[in-house]
C-alpha positions as CSV (number, residue, x, y, z in Angstrom):
1,M,-6.2,3.2,6.8
2,K,-4.4,0.8,9.3
3,L,-2.2,-0.5,6.5
4,L,-1.2,2.9,5.1
5,N,-0.5,4.1,8.7
6,A,1.8,1.1,9.3
7,M,3.4,1.5,5.9
8,Y,4.0,5.3,6.5
9,R,5.6,4.4,9.9
10,G,7.8,1.6,8.3
11,I,6.1,-1.2,10.2
12,P,6.4,-4.4,8.1
13,I,3.0,-5.9,7.4
14,V,1.5,-9.4,7.2
15,T,-2.0,-9.3,5.8
16,T,-4.5,-11.0,3.5
17,P,-5.6,-10.2,0.0
18,I,-8.6,-8.3,1.5
19,G,-6.2,-6.0,3.4
20,T,-4.4,-5.2,0.3
21,E,-7.5,-4.2,-1.9
22,G,-7.0,-0.9,-3.6
23,L,-3.3,-0.8,-2.9
24,E,-0.6,-1.2,-5.5
25,V,1.7,-3.5,-3.5
26,V,3.7,-6.5,-4.3
27,S,3.8,-9.3,-1.7
28,G,7.3,-10.1,-0.6
29,R,8.6,-6.7,-1.6
30,D,6.3,-4.2,0.1
31,L,4.5,-6.4,2.7
32,F,3.5,-10.1,3.0
33,C,0.2,-10.9,1.6
34,T,-0.9,-14.5,2.9
35,Q,-3.7,-16.8,2.1
36,S,-3.6,-19.1,5.1
37,E,-2.6,-19.0,8.8
38,K,0.4,-21.2,8.0
39,E,1.6,-18.6,5.5
40,Q,1.0,-15.8,8.2
41,V,3.0,-17.7,10.8
42,E,5.8,-18.2,8.2
43,A,5.8,-14.6,7.2
44,I,6.0,-13.4,10.8
45,S,8.7,-15.9,11.6
46,R,10.7,-14.6,8.6
47,L,10.4,-11.0,9.8
48,L,11.4,-11.8,13.2
49,E,14.5,-13.9,12.2
50,S,15.7,-11.7,9.3
51,K,16.8,-8.2,9.9
52,S,17.3,-7.6,6.2
53,T,13.8,-8.7,5.3
54,W,12.3,-6.5,8.1
55,E,14.5,-3.5,6.8
56,S,13.5,-4.2,3.1
57,L,9.8,-4.2,3.8
58,R,10.3,-1.2,6.0
59,D,11.9,0.8,3.4
60,N,9.7,-0.3,0.5
61,S,6.4,0.2,2.4
62,R,7.5,3.7,3.4
63,E,8.1,4.4,-0.3
64,I,4.7,3.0,-1.4
65,A,3.0,5.0,1.3
66,K,4.1,8.3,-0.5
67,N,1.7,7.6,-3.2
68,Y,-1.3,7.6,-0.7
69,T,-1.1,11.1,0.9
70,W,-4.1,13.1,1.2
71,K,-2.5,15.6,-1.2
72,K,-1.8,13.1,-3.8
73,L,-5.1,11.5,-3.6
74,L,-7.0,14.9,-3.7
75,N,-4.8,16.0,-6.6
76,D,-5.8,12.9,-8.5
77,H,-9.5,13.6,-7.5
78,D,-9.3,17.1,-8.8
79,E,-7.9,16.0,-12.1
80,V,-10.7,13.6,-12.7
81,I,-13.3,16.2,-11.8
82,N,-11.7,18.7,-14.1
83,S,-11.5,16.4,-17.1
84,L,-15.2,15.6,-16.6
85,I,-15.9,19.4,-16.6
86,R,-13.9,19.9,-19.7
87,A,-15.6,17.0,-21.5
88,K,-19.0,18.4,-20.5
89,E,-18.1,21.9,-21.7
90,Y,-16.9,20.3,-24.9
91,E,-20.3,18.7,-25.6
92,H,-21.9,22.2,-25.6
C-alpha cells in the first residue's frame, strides 16, 4: 500500500523487486527497481539531479496508480466471482 500511496501522490519511488511484487510496473519508466545498495544510491541521485526524470516517474506512476483503485480492484473481484457462479450454474 505504501508504494501505491506514493504513486498516487506522484512521489517517485526507488524500491526492490519485493516492493514491486503484484504491481505491473516497469523499472526506469514508472519507478526505479534496484537490486543493490549501489543501484539505489544511483537511482536516488538521478532523481535528485534530473528534474525531467523526476517528472517522468511522477507522471507515469500516477497513471499506473489509476489501475489500483478500490473501485477497479473490487470490480475485477466481482467479475471473477460472477464468472464462477455462472460456471457453477452451467454445471447443473
